[in-house]
N, C-alpha and C positions, 0 to 999 in steps of 0.2 A: 203780739205784733207791735213793733215800734212805730210810733206815729210818723207820718211823712212818706211821700212817694219815693220809692227807691229807683235808681237808674242802673241798668246793666251796661258795663263798659267792656269793650275788647281791650287787648293789651296796649295798642297804640292810643286809644282814647284815654285809658287809665294814665298812661305816661304824660299825655298832653294836659289832663286835668291836674295831675300832680305838679308838673312844671309851672303851669299857670298859677296854681294856688300858692306855690312856694314864692314865686316872684311877687305876686300880689300881697302876700302876708309880710314879706320883707319891706315892701313899700308902705304898707299900712297895717301894723301889727294889731290894730284894734278890730280888724275884720275877723271875727270869730268864725264866720261861715267859711272863709278861706282856710283858716287853720284847721277847722274840722275836716274839710275836703282833703287837705294834705294828709292828715292823720289816717283817713280811711283809705285813700288810694295808695299809700305807701306801707300801711300797717297790717294788711290781711294776714301774713304769716305770724306776726306777733299776736294778733287777736285770736288766731287759731290756737296758739300755745296757751294763751290766757284762758280760753274756753276749756281746754283739757285740764288745766290746773284747777279751775273752778269745779269741774266734774269730780275731781278726786277729793275735794274738801266737803265735809258735811254741810257747813254753812254756805259754801259756794253753790252746792247743789240746790239748797233751799232758795237762794237768790235766783238761780236759773229757772227753777220750777215756778216760783211765784212772780218773778219779774217785777219787783217793786220799782216805782218811778220816783225820782227826787223832784217833785213838783209841789206847788203850794198846797194843793188839796190833800196831799199825803204827808207832808212834813210840818204843816202849820202848827201842830200841837207842841213842837219844840219850843215855841215862844212862851209857853205856859209852864215849863218845867223849872225846878229849883235851880238856883244860880250855879251850884257846883257841878251840874250834870253836863255831859257831853252835848246833849241836845240844846241846852241853854247857851253853851259856848258857841255852838254853830249858829244859833239864832242871833247872838250878839255880833258875830262876825258878819253875817248877812245884813243885819239891820244897820250896823255902823257904816256900811258902805252903800246902803240903799240898793243892794243886789236883790234880784228875784230868782228863785230856783227855776222859774219858767222860761228864762231867757236863753237856754241852751239851744243851738241849732239842731234840727233833726238829722238823723243818719240817712244818707242818700246812696252810698256806693258800696254797701255790703251785700253779698250775694244771697245770704240766707237770713231768716228771721233770728236765728240763734246768734249768729255773728253780729247782726245789727243791734241786738240787745246788748251784747258784750261791749260793743263800741259805745253805745249810749250810756251804759253803766259807768264805763271808764270816764266818760265826759262828765257825768252827773256827780260822781263822788269827789271830783276835784276840790270842791269847797269844803268837804269833810276833811280832806287832807290838809288844806290850808289851816283849818281849825286845830287839828291834832298836832301839827308841827309848829303852830304859832307863827306862821309866815305871813308877812304883809303882801299886799297885791301890787306893790310897785315892781319896777323892772327887775331889781335884784331878787325880790321874793319870788316872783314868777319863774325866773331863771333857775333859782335854787330848787324849786318844786319840780321843775322839768327834769332836773338831774335825778331826783328821787323817782319820778314817774318812769324815767328810762330804766333805772335799775330794777324797778318792779315789773315793768311790762315789755321792755326792749323795743319800744316803738321808735322807729327812725325819726318821726316827727318831733319827738322830744329833743333829740340831739340837734336837729335843725333849728328848733326854737331857741335852744341855748346859744347856738352859734349866732343866730340873728339877734338875740337879745344882747349878748355881750358885745356885738359889733356896734351897738348904739350907746354903750357905756362911755362916759368920760373917763379920764385917767383915774380920778379918785374912786369912782364906782367900780372900775375894773380891778383896782388893787384890793378894795374891800371884798369884792366877790371872790376872787381867786385866793386871797390869803385867809379869808374868814369864813365865807359861806360855802364855797365849793368843797373844801375838805370835810366840813360838817355834813353836807348833803350826801357825799359819798358814804360816809360812815353811817348816817341815819338810814339811807336806803338799803344798805346791806344788813343792818341790824334788825330792821322791822320785819314783822311777820308778812305773810302774803296778803297785802292790804286789799287787793281787788276781790278777794273771796269772803270778805267780812259783810255780814248783813247789818249794816250800820244802824238802820232804823230800829232794830231790836235792842240796841244799846244806848239809845237816846237818854233813857232814865238813869243810866249809871254814872258814877263819879268820873269826871274827866281825867283826873290823875290816875285813877285805877285802870281805866281802859288804856291809857298811854303806857302804863307799866306792863299790862298784860300783852299788848301788841308790840312791845319793844320800841316804842316811839321815843326818840330823842328830840325834845323841842329845840327850835332854832336858838342859837346863842344871841344875846343882845348885842347890838353894834358896839364895837370898841369905843371907849371914850377917848 
């Protein structure tokens, strides 16, 4: 069971929550709760497809069976791993930004426990993907990762987030994104393995570059000089 009280919505209510969340998220993109609600109310068909993919993958089935959570009590050992490991890279990413894995909003609008877990898992592995692709958490980095997330999961919210993010770019940021990061993100998302089906916690102790190579990860290019 994914923590947090879930709410059942009819079609009209779902549309109203989706519209309100979209407007609110555009006005204040820092509202993670609104972005989460938008993803849930517009993403059920996509999450159902993701669930079926996970069921077809041995590692994905293990994730669904054991339902690991990316919370401090479960991933805190990453801070003690050798510097070259994926887990240590994740810890550096989180620590350098003073992020906590416990800050993700709960899932509220998924109908079943299984879909609620898939939606939560997609939310919680976001920082793993930042680490693997070497993307910053600024507006350009988040928009580029949303392109990859859309290619991986086909969530409408990802496209909406890219549209909302790029609308806030200035001219220099827009040129940098579309000429430099957007083409890379398209290529990176297509080349990568099915990232949602990976049991990341079982790979914390492995070499970062080794797992990148195994999973087809193309790290983000450095900004042009």
